[in-house]
Each structure stands twice: as structure tokens, then as C-alpha cells.
C-alpha positions in Angstrom: 3.3 -10.2 11.6 4.9 -7.2 10.2 5.5 -5.7 6.8 8.7 -4.2 8.1 12.0 -5.8 9.0 12.3 -4.7 12.6 14.2 -7.1 14.9 12.0 -8.0 17.9 13.6 -8.9 21.2 12.3 -10.2 24.5 13.8 -8.6 27.6 13.5 -11.1 30.5 14.0 -9.8 34.0 14.3 -12.1 37.1 16.6 -12.0 40.0 16.5 -15.9 40.4 19.4 -17.0 38.2 18.2 -20.6 37.8 14.7 -19.6 36.8 16.0 -16.9 34.5 18.3 -19.2 32.7 15.6 -21.9 32.3 13.0 -19.4 30.9 15.5 -17.8 28.6 16.4 -21.2 27.2 12.7 -21.9 26.6 12.2 -18.7 24.6 15.4 -19.2 22.6 14.4 -22.8 21.7 11.1 -21.2 20.5 13.1 -19.2 18.0 13.0 -15.9 19.9 15.8 -13.4 20.5 16.2 -12.9 24.3 18.3 -10.6 26.5 18.3 -11.5 30.2 18.6 -9.1 33.2 19.0 -9.8 36.9 17.3 -6.6 38.0 15.0 -3.9 36.6 17.5 -1.1 36.9 19.9 -2.7 34.5 17.2 -3.2 31.9 15.2 0.1 32.1 17.8 2.3 30.4 17.4 0.1 27.3 13.8 1.0 26.9 12.8 3.7 24.4 9.7 4.5 22.3 11.2 2.7 19.3 11.7 -0.5 21.3 10.3 -3.3 19.1 10.1 -6.1 21.6 8.3 -7.0 24.9 9.3 -7.2 28.5 8.7 -10.3 30.7 9.4 -9.6 34.4 9.0 -11.2 37.8 7.0 -9.1 40.2 8.9 -9.8 43.4 12.5 -8.5 43.0 14.8 -6.5 45.3 15.1 -2.8 44.5 12.6 -1.9 41.7 9.9 -4.6 41.6 8.0 -5.8 38.5 5.0 -3.5 39.1 7.2 -0.4 39.5 9.1 -1.5 36.3 5.9 -1.8 34.4 4.8 1.7 35.5 8.2 3.1 34.5 8.0 1.4 31.0 4.4 2.7 30.7 5.7 6.2 31.3 8.1 5.9 28.4 5.7 4.1 26.0 2.3 2.8 27.2 2.1 0.5 24.2 5.2 -1.7 25.1 3.7 -5.0 26.3 4.8 -6.1 29.7 4.1 -9.7 30.9 4.2 -10.2 34.7 5.4 -13.5 36.3 3.6 -14.0 39.6 3.5 -16.3 42.6 0.1 -17.6 43.8 0.1 -14.8 46.4 0.5 -12.1 43.8 -2.3 -13.1 41.4 -4.8 -10.5 42.7 -2.0 -7.9 42.4 -1.3 -9.0 38.8 -5.0 -8.8 37.9 -5.0 -5.2 39.1 -1.9 -4.6 37.0 -3.8 -5.8 33.9 -6.4 -3.1 34.5 -3.5 -0.6 34.7 -2.1 -1.7 31.4 0.0 -4.8 31.8 -0.3 -7.1 28.7 -0.6 -10.4 30.5 0.5 -12.4 33.6 1.7 -15.9 34.2 1.2 -17.6 37.6 4.0 -19.9 38.7 4.5 -22.7 37.9 3.7 -22.3 34.3 4.2 -24.5 31.3 6.8 -23.5 28.7 4.2 -23.4 25.9 2.2 -20.9 28.0 5.2 -18.6 28.2 5.9 -18.9 24.5 2.3 -18.3 23.6 2.0 -15.2 25.7 5.3 -13.7 24.4 4.4 -14.4 20.8 1.0 -12.7 21.2 2.7 -9.7 22.8 5.3 -9.5 20.0 2.6 -9.6 17.4 0.7 -6.9 19.2 3.8 -4.7 19.4 4.5 -5.3 15.7 1.0 -4.0 14.9 1.5 -0.9 17.1 4.9 -0.1 15.4 3.5 -0.8 11.9 0.6 1.7 12.5 3.0 4.3 13.8 5.2 3.9 10.7 2.2 4.2 8.5 1.1 7.4 10.2 4.7 8.8 9.9 4.8 7.8 6.2 1.5 9.7 5.5 3.0 12.8 7.0 6.2 12.6 5.0 4.6 12.1 1.6 4.7 15.2 -0.6 4.0 13.9 -4.1 0.7 12.3 -5.0 2.6 9.9 -7.2 3.7 7.7 -4.3 6.5 5.2 -4.2 10.2 5.0 -3.8 10.9 2.1 -6.1 13.4 2.8 -8.9 10.6 2.7 -11.5 8.6 5.4 -9.7 11.6 7.6 -9.0 12.4 7.5 -12.8 8.8 8.2 -13.6 8.7 11.4 -11.4 12.0 12.5 -12.8 10.8 12.0 -16.4 7.6 13.9 -15.7 9.5 16.9 -14.4 11.7 16.9 -17.5 8.8 16.5 -20.0 6.7 19.1 -18.2 9.2 21.8 -19.2 9.7 20.4 -22.7 6.1 21.2 -23.7 5.8 18.3 -26.2 2.9 15.9 -26.7 3.0 12.8 -24.5 1.4 9.3 -24.8 0.7 7.7 -21.4 0.3 3.9 -21.2 -0.8 2.1 -18.1 -3.3 -0.5 -16.8 -6.6 0.5 -15.3 -6.1 2.3 -12.0 -2.4 3.0 -12.3 -2.9 6.8 -12.3 -2.8 8.0 -15.9 -4.9 11.1 -15.2 -2.8 11.9 -12.2 0.3 11.9 -14.4 -1.4 14.1 -16.9 -2.3 16.6 -14.2 1.3 16.5 -12.9 2.6 17.3 -16.5 0.3 20.2 -16.7 0.9 21.6 -13.2 4.7 21.6 -13.7 4.6 23.1 -17.1 4.5 26.8 -18.3 0.8 26.2 -19.2 -0.2 25.7 -15.5 -1.9 29.1 -15.4 -4.4 27.9 -18.1 -6.8 25.0 -18.0 -6.3 21.3 -18.3 -9.3 20.0 -20.2 -10.0 16.3 -19.7 -11.9 14.2 -22.3 -12.9 10.6 -21.6 -13.0 9.4 -25.2 -14.9 6.2 -24.2 -17.7 8.3 -22.8 -18.2 10.4 -25.9 -21.4 9.5 -27.8 -20.5 9.0 -31.5 -23.1 11.3 -32.8 -22.0 14.1 -30.5 -18.3 13.5 -30.4 -17.3 16.0 -33.1 -19.3 18.9 -31.7 -18.0 18.0 -28.2 -14.4 18.0 -29.2 -14.1 20.5 -32.1 -17.0 22.8 -31.3 -19.8 24.2 -33.4 -20.4 27.6 -34.9 -23.9 26.8 -36.1 -26.6 29.0 -34.8 -29.7 27.4 -33.3 -32.7 28.9 -35.1 -35.0 28.5 -32.2 -32.8 30.3 -29.6 -30.4 32.3 -31.8 -27.5 31.0 -29.8 -24.3 29.9 -31.4 -23.1 26.3 -30.7 -20.6 25.2 -28.1 -16.9 26.1 -28.1 -15.7 22.5 -27.9 -13.1 20.9 -25.7 -10.2 21.6 -28.0 -10.8 25.4 -28.1 -11.4 25.4 -24.4 -7.9 24.0 -23.9 -6.3 27.0 -25.8 -3.0 27.9 -24.1 -3.4 24.9 -21.7 -3.4 21.1 -21.9 -5.9 18.7 -23.6 -6.0 15.4 -21.9 -7.5 12.6 -24.1 -8.1 9.6 -21.8 -8.8 6.1 -23.4 -7.9 7.5 -26.8 -7.9 3.9 -28.1 -11.7 4.0 -28.0 -12.0 7.1 -30.3 -14.1 6.6 -33.4 -12.2 6.4 -36.7 -13.9 9.5 -38.2 -13.0 11.6 -35.1 -9.4 10.3 -35.3 -9.0 11.7 -38.8 -10.0 15.2 -37.6 -7.9 15.0 -34.5 -4.9 14.2 -36.7 -5.2 17.6 -38.4 -5.4 19.4 -35.0 -2.2 17.7 -33.9 -0.4 18.3 -37.2 -1.5 21.9 -37.9 -2.4 23.1 -34.3 -5.7 24.4 -35.6 -9.3 23.3 -35.3 -12.3 23.8 -37.5 -15.6 23.8 -35.7 -18.7 22.5 -37.3 -20.2 25.2 -39.5 -17.0 27.3 -39.5 -15.6 28.5 -42.9 -12.0 28.7 -41.7 -10.0 26.8 -39.1 -8.8 28.6 -35.9 -5.3 28.3 -34.5 -5.0 26.7 -31.1 -2.0 26.7 -28.8 -2.2 23.6 -26.7 -0.4 20.5 -25.5 -1.9 17.1 -26.1 -1.5 14.3 -23.5 -3.2 11.1 -24.5 -3.7 8.0 -22.4 -4.4 4.3 -23.1 -4.8 1.2 -21.0 -3.7 -1.0 -23.9 -0.6 -1.1 -26.2 -1.8 1.3 -28.8 0.3 -0.4 -31.5 -1.8 -3.5 -31.0 -4.9 -1.4 -31.9 -3.0 -0.2 -35.0 -2.3 -3.7 -36.1 -5.9 -4.7 -35.5 -7.0 -1.8 -37.7 -8.8 -0.1 -34.9 -6.5 2.9 -34.6 -4.9 5.1 -37.3 -1.2 4.4 -37.7 -0.4 8.1 -38.6 -2.3 9.3 -35.6 -0.4 6.9 -33.4 3.0 8.2 -34.5 1.8 11.8 -34.1 0.8 11.1 -30.5 3.9 9.0 -29.8 6.3 11.8 -29.6 7.2 10.6 -26.1 5.7 7.6 -24.3 5.4 7.3 -20.6 4.6 3.9 -19.1 3.2 3.7 -15.6 4.2 0.4 -14.0 1.4 -1.8 -12.5 1.3 -2.1 -8.7 2.3 -5.8 -8.8 5.6 -4.7 -10.6 6.6 -2.5 -7.6 5.3 -4.4 -4.6 7.7 -2.5 -2.3 5.6 0.6 -2.8 2.4 -1.0 -1.5 2.9 -0.2 2.2 3.7 3.5 1.6 0.8 3.9 -0.9 -1.6 2.1 1.4 -0.4 4.4 4.3 -1.2 7.5 2.2 -4.7 6.3 1.5 -5.3 5.2 5.1 -4.5 8.7 6.3 -6.6 10.3 3.6 -9.6 8.1 4.4 -9.2 8.6 8.2 -9.1 12.4 7.7 -12.1 12.4 5.4 -14.2 10.0 7.5 -13.1 11.4 10.9 -12.0 8.0 12.0 -8.9 7.7 14.3 -7.4 5.0 16.4 -8.0 2.1 14.0 -5.3 -0.5 13.5 -4.7 -2.9 10.6 -4.8 -6.5 11.5 -3.0 -9.6 10.3 -5.6 -10.4 7.5 -5.2 -7.0 6.0 -1.4 -7.2 6.2 -1.5 -10.6 4.5 -3.8 -9.3 1.8 -1.3 -6.4 1.1 1.5 -8.9 0.6 -0.2 -11.7 -1.3 -2.8 -9.9 -3.5 -1.9 -9.1 -7.1 -3.9 -5.9 -7.2 -5.4 -6.1 -10.8 -7.1 -2.8 -10.2 -3.8 -1.2 -9.2 -3.7 2.0 -7.1 -7.4 2.6 -7.5 -8.2 -0.9 -6.0 -5.6 -0.3 -3.2 -7.3 3.1 -2.4 -10.7 1.5 -2.2 -9.3 -1.2 0.1 -7.8 1.4 2.4 -11.2 3.2 2.7 -12.9 -0.1 3.5 -10.4 -0.9 6.2 -10.9 2.6 7.8 -14.6 2.2 7.7 -14.4 -1.4 8.9 -16.4 -2.6 5.9 -16.3 -6.1 4.5 -13.4 -6.6 2.1 -12.1 -9.3 -0.1 -9.1 -9.9 2.2 -9.0 -13.6 3.1 -9.4 -14.1 6.8 -8.6 -17.7 6.9 -8.2 -19.0 3.4 -10.3 -22.1 4.1 -13.9 -23.2 3.5 -15.8 -25.3 5.9 -17.3 -27.2 3.0 -14.0 -28.0 1.3 -12.8 -31.6 1.2 -10.6 -32.6 4.2 -7.4 -32.8 2.1 -7.9 -29.4 0.6 -8.6 -27.9 4.1 -5.4 -29.5 5.4 -3.4 -28.1 2.5 -4.9 -24.6 3.0 -4.1 -24.8 6.7 -0.5 -25.8 6.1 -0.1 -23.0 3.5 -1.6 -20.4 6.0 0.8 -21.5 8.7 3.8 -21.1 6.3 2.6 -17.7 5.2 2.1 -16.5 8.8 5.6 -17.7 9.7 7.2 -16.1 6.7 5.4 -12.8 7.7 6.8 -13.1 11.2 10.3 -13.9 10.0 10.1 -11.3 7.1 10.8 -14.0 4.6 14.0 -15.3 6.4 14.2 -19.0 5.3 16.6 -19.9 8.1 14.4 -18.5 10.8 11.3 -20.0 9.2 13.0 -23.5 9.2 13.7 -23.1 12.9 10.2 -22.0 13.8 8.5 -24.7 11.8 11.0 -27.3 13.0 11.3 -28.9 9.5 14.3 -29.4 7.2 15.2 -26.7 4.7 14.5 -29.0 1.7 11.1 -29.8 3.1 10.2 -26.1 3.4 11.3 -25.5 -0.2 9.2 -28.4 -1.4 6.2 -27.0 0.5 6.8 -23.5 -0.9 6.8 -24.8 -4.4 3.7 -26.9 -3.8 1.7 -24.0 -2.4 3.1 -21.4 -4.9 4.5 -19.2 -2.1 7.3 -16.8 -2.9 9.3 -15.9 0.3 10.7 -12.8 -1.5 7.3 -11.2 -1.2 7.6 -11.3 2.6 11.0 -9.5 2.7 9.5 -6.0 2.2 
């Protein structure tokens, strides 16, 4: 299975015209794309490192034989699967070739399902190899930490660049794990305030009795130590950016004092006789629709409109599923570098999870999943989708759904190809898709 729409082709090499034609027909009836060659020299120039298919070759051929062809292919790309066809006298030779890197061998005479099974395994293996290469290349190509090439993410990056220079207050809305703090940092780094600090405040973590001093500061002198109170987060953000995360959780009394800071751009610390001017930009973030909190009486309406100069909404990951492979690739590379793990490969269960999961925890959940994959830790990715204790009918339904999903992955959501592989009428496939709640569009990424 592959998340990418790369056409996979079987190159079949055999100098025996009758056997070549029969085996090509077997593979084509199995739904595979095949190109036939009468000798190795005609096929070899077609091999390159981006070849997405597999090679099936007879061993005994005039000119370059199958073993020499395998060695030549190995020199171009050692990860291209080569399946050898052998006579009984060549079995020992084929076994040695397996040790040298051949993918598999078939001893004549072999059943057609053995040929199809070996080729399909080889194609799946090649698909995994190319997927991992693409993931590695994608990691190297990513410049922005706000990953994704969907129209929504492109617009978001463009808007951030514009707003950063505008130096106006911004309200960020987005579900948990979508990257609200990352957007706030991007707004700060691209602004004229980047030389000063971005001061982040998690409003949900502020104890009510300490919130005012923490935010607005205190000029009171401690009689025991003689030290003046803290500066406060707002004054610390002078000439920089104040980021108020989860502002919807802010206590009503603190909201009233914050309103004055926003309106007057001045702050009055506890115990101070006069307010102090502050030069700052305010970026607030919420995981809910803040207007809902206003309607519920939990948030001040006047404060909402002061914060809502410009609103940025970060789309949930499920709304931009096409960005999942690239984002996952980035975190795989990050995890591999941090953990010193190389050479790992993502398997079918992981790939299926990427396509089918709704990611309620968004990018944060995807990042955690990538780290689990690199560390080979247990994950929530379903490996089979079936329980040994489930009733027989449910297990049969789950098995049928798993086969359909696997086939859609292999065909990249192509209904016509899926119908051919499953050998069922198109209407029957659509009925089963509806019954199992499977959307073929999700497999066309």
C-alpha cells in the first residue's frame, strides 16, 4: 500500500515466448500492469532509481542471464525487488542469489497464484521503500514549521506574513493541538518587534488569587525582605508581544483590567499610584468560538471586540488530510534525529492509520504518533481491526472492510481498479463502501 499515486509496473523477462506470454497474461488477469521483454539487454536501460515496480526474470537466458541482470539492477538501486524463475537444477543457485539480495525465487513449474503472490509482496515492499524515500526528501525540503501545502495552509501562511507587518492585535482560534502558539511565535518573529520578547501566558494555568500580580505586576514592598514585587507579564512584554493562550478561561475580574490595557496601552501594577504606558502587541488564542462564551456570559463582550481586531482560524488536521503525509514526514525526521534512530520504515498498519484516523488531537497527536513509530512503541494504530472475541458476523464484516481498505490503498482509491482486483460488480462495491462507511476519496492522496 502507498499513500502516493505512483504507478507500479512489473517487468517480465524471459526468452521463451510461450512461457512469457502465459505468465504476462496471468499477471494482467490479476490486475497488474506488465511489460514483457525477450532479453535482459532490452529491459536494463529502463531501470532507474525511481523505478516503482519489480522485475521478474528467468535465470537461464542467452547473453546476460538472470543472475547477471539482478546484479546489474542491484548496482543501480539495491532496493528494487528482483524475483528469479528457476528450473530444478538452478534452485541452489537461486538460494545463493537470495543471500546476495534477490527478493524471491519461483521454481518451475509454479502455480499462477504463487507468481501473483510473490509479485504483489514485492510491489508492496517497493512501495514502502519509495514512500520512505519520499518522506525523507520531504523532511529535507520543509522550511516553515507551519507544514502543509493545502490551500487553507497556504492562505494561513500568507495571512500571517501580512499581519506580522501590520502590528495589530490578533485573535487565533483553533482546536487543541492545531498550533496556536506556533502561529503566535511566527507573528512575532516576522514582525518589527522580533528583537524584543514574546511573553506567553497560559490563562488556564493562572491561579485566580495570583493572576493579577502575575499579569499586571506589583509595586508593593515586602516588609520582611524589603524587595519590591514582580514586574508582571504585561510589563515584561514591553516593546514585544504578549501571547494570551486559552484566554476564554480568564477570570471575569482579570478580564476587566485587561480591557483597560488593550484600550489605553497602559498597565497599573498592584500598589502603584499611576498607570505605566506599555508598547506591546497582544495575540490571544482560544480553542472555542469566543462568541459562544460571550453568549453564555462567561466572557466580556467588550473585551471580545477589542481582541477581535483580526481573527485567524487554524484548520483542524481532518479538514486538510492532504497535509498529513508531509506533516508526518517532518515529525518522523525530527524524532529520528533526536532519538538517533535511522533505517526504520513505516508499515501498512501505520499507513492505514494515517489515512483513516480523524486526529482529534490534531498536529500534536500526529507528532506523538510519529515519535511512537520511530521508537517502535505501542500505538493506537489498528493492526487488524478485529477482535478474537467478537461475534462471527462482526468478524466477517470487519475482515471484509479490511480487505476493501487494503485494496483501496493499493489502487489509491481508483474504483475501477478496485472492482477488477476484488472481482465484484461496481454497484456491489459501492453498496459495501456505504455499509462500512468507507470513503474512497480518502485513499486518493
